[in-house]
N, C-alpha and C positions, 0 to 999 in steps of 0.2 A: 483276609484282609492284604491287600497288597502293601507293600515295605512303604510306599509312597503314601496312602491312605493312613498309614501307621503313625507317619512321622507328623501328618497334621491333628491326630488326637494327640499324640503328647504334648501339643502346645496348647491344648485347651480348646480345638476347634472339634464343630459337629460335621462329620463324615455323613451327607447327606444320601449318596447315591453313588457307586461304580459301575460303570461298563465296560465290559474286554469281549472280545471276538478273534477266532484264528485268524480271519481273513482281513481285518482291519490292521491287526495285530498291532494294537493301541489299547490304551485304557486310558478312561476318561474319570477323573475323580472328581465329584460337587461336594464342595465345602462352605460353611458359614463359620463365620467368628469373629472375635475384634482386630482391629489393623495389625498390632505389631504380632499376634499371634499368627495371624495367618501370615504375613511376612516371614515370620522366623521359620514357619515350616515351608512356605514356598522356597525358601533358599535350601533347607534341608532336603526336599525333594530333586532340588537341582542337582545338588550334589551325591545324591542316590544314582540317577540317573545319569551324571556322568561315569559314576565307579562301575555301573552295572549294566550299560546297553551299549554296541558297537553298533553306528549306525551300516557300518562298511559290510555289514554281516545280516542288518536288517531287511526283512521283505515285506512288503505290506500293498494293500491293494489303494489306500487313503493316502493322499498327499502328505509329504513332512518334512520338514527341514533339521528337525532336533530330536535328541533323546527326550529332553523336557521340551515339547515342541510349541506349544500353548498355553500360554497363563493370563488368563482374565482376569480383572479386576471388576466388578459388578458392584456399583453400591446399591446398596438396599435400605435398611431402617438407621436412618440417625447419620449418614454418608451423602455427603454431595457428590457430583461426577469430580468436581474439579480434585477434592479430597483422593478419591480412587486414581485420578491419574498421575498425583500426585506420588501417592503408594506405589502404583506399578512403576515410575520412573525411579523411585528409591529402592525398591525390591530388584529392579534389571541390575540397577549399579553394583548391587549386592553382589548378583550372580555373575556378573562381568567380573568381578572380581576374583570367582571361580578359574577363571580364563575361557569361560564361556561367552563368544557376541552373543548380543541381545540386539531384536528389531523390536522397535516400539510400533503399534499399530493403533488402530480406533482414536479415541479420545487422549490417548497418552503418546501420541506421534504428533513431530511439529514439520510442516504445518498438520492439524487435526487431520483425520480422517484416512489415514495410510489403509489400505486393506490387507488382510491375510492371503489372499491371491495373490497380488502384488509383491509379496515377501517369499510365497512358496514355490511360483514358477519355476517350475524345473526340479524343484525339489533339492536336498541335500547336496547330491551330486553338481546341482547348478552354481550351489555358491560355495562349494571348494576353487572354481574358478575367479579368480580375484576380479575380472572385468563384471562378471556376474554380481558378484559381493558389494562391490562398490555403486553397481546401479540401484541395487536394494536399499542402500544404508541411507538412514536418517541425514537430517541436515543438522547438525553440521558432522552427523555421524553417527558411530553405534553408543551404546553405553559402555566405554569401553574402560572403564575404572579395571584396572589389573589385566587389559586383555590388549595384545600389540596391535597397533593402529592399522596395520597391513593382514589381519586375521580376521576372515568374513565366515569363517568355520571352523569349528574345534574340527582334528581331524579325526575323532571318531565319536563325539556328540553333539555336532552339528552346530546348531544356532535355535536359541529360544526366542520364539515371538511374546512380547510382554505388550498386552494393552488395557484399557479402560471403557467399558460399553454397558451399553443397557442390558435387561433382560432379553434372551431368544430363546426361540426353539429351534433346537437340534433335532431332525427329525430324519427316517429313511421311509420310502416308500416302497415295499416289495412289489414288481409286477412279473407278470407270468404270461406266457404266449406270444412275446414279442422278441425281436432280436435287439442283439446289446447295441448295435447301432440303431436302430428304433428308440431305443430309452436315451442314447444321447442326444438324440433329434428334439425328443420332449423335454429334457434337461435343458436344451439350448433357448427354448423357445419360453419356459414359462418363466426363466431367470430373469432378472431386474434388466442385464445389460443385453439380454435378448429382445427386450422391450416388453417383457411379461411382468410379473408383480413386484410392486413394492418392495425394495427390503428382501427379495428373495435372491438366495444363492444357490444353486442346483448343478451337480453333476450326475453322472451315470456310472454306477461300478457295478463288476460283475465278479459277485463271490464263489469262488472256483472248489473250496473247502464243502459250501454249503449248497452249490448249486443254485444260487440264487442271483437275481437280478435288481438291484436296486436303483431308486432316484435317492441321492443322498443331500440332505437339504440343509440349509441354514435358514429360520426366517426371523430377520434381523428389525422388524416394523409390526410383533404380532398384534401389538394397539390397535395398526392402522391397516392392515393387510389381514382379513380374514383366513384362519389355516384353513376350514371348510371349502371356502372357495377354489383354493388351491389344489386341494387334494379331489375335489368335485371338477377340476380342470383336466386333472392328469386322469383321472378315469375314463373320462371323457376322451382323451387322446391317445390313452391306452386301448381303449375300447374301439374307437376307429382302426386300429393297426389289428383287430380281431385278439386281442387278449385283455385284459383284467388287473385290477389291485388288488392282491391277494392280503393286505394287512400293513400293518405301520408299527414302526420300532422311532419310540423317544430317547433321548440320550440325555443321561441326568435328570435335572427338575423342567417343569413346564410353567409357562407363564399362564395366567387366569384365564386366556383363552379358550385354554384346552377345557371344559367342562365332561361332565361324566358322560352326557348326550354325543359332545363332540366325540370324546374317546370309543362309544360304540361306535357310532358311524364310519369311523375313522381305522376300524380294527385294530386299535393300539393294543401290543402283546405287554401282558404283565400290568395291564393298567391297576391304579388305585387310587385314591384322593390322595396320599401322601406323595405323590409325584409332583403334586402343586407346591410349586417355590413359597406362595406368599402364605400357604398354612405352615411349612414347616419352618420357614422365617418368625411366626407368630408364636410357635411354640419355644424355639429358641428364647425368644424374650420373654416369654412367660416364664419359664426355667429360672431364666438370669435374675427375675424379679423377686423369684422365691428364695433365693440364696442372696 
């Protein structure tokens, strides 16, 4: 278990899943817990990332702006979105006091709806430019508690994106037999900004160490957009170019839209019903009630 995951365990949170791979060169930790426990552990995780990760030496295919890159708060049982947004902003202020600039996104931003893509454009390197940082800053600005107003990125730890959002599906579909350029064309066509599926963010990545090309996606509206429809469209477009979809990787936990039959049809690796978020939350609630 990573040091970051251990930080969450020490506060009483449950670590539901961790994902790591050498090409993305990032670790995703999915946890559930009480608001105060999650807040305390998130600040501890930010401190660990600040002390141990130097983005000047970090390389990976996935966009990033910070050592602790993204910190989303998702309201589950017993919490409304407004409470999650307030928790996100409170945690952001504490992270800011460590000297790490913070950018709000999603339901925690003002105005509501700032996207990760708008903050990450150009990555850590772009944020080192004062002009680029100012362009991305919230109005009236960063969560600057303890952070100099002119600082848009910590010199080694970058910045942290802190947000509040609903449950989404983070997934990668591996494709074979097509070029990286074709994969990028498909990603551009299926994502919402290209006239594709509602709530879908998509980009094409090549993983050199693993020799794989993938469509890396977030589906932010799985209750509206059927993941199987997205997968079927990917299969169709890849087949038109002489290739095929060869499997799917899910990052973290999944919404109820991913059933056993959907998981089989999409070829999800390492699939288990334990990956369904609502089941894990129910188990956590049941355990708390027993205690």
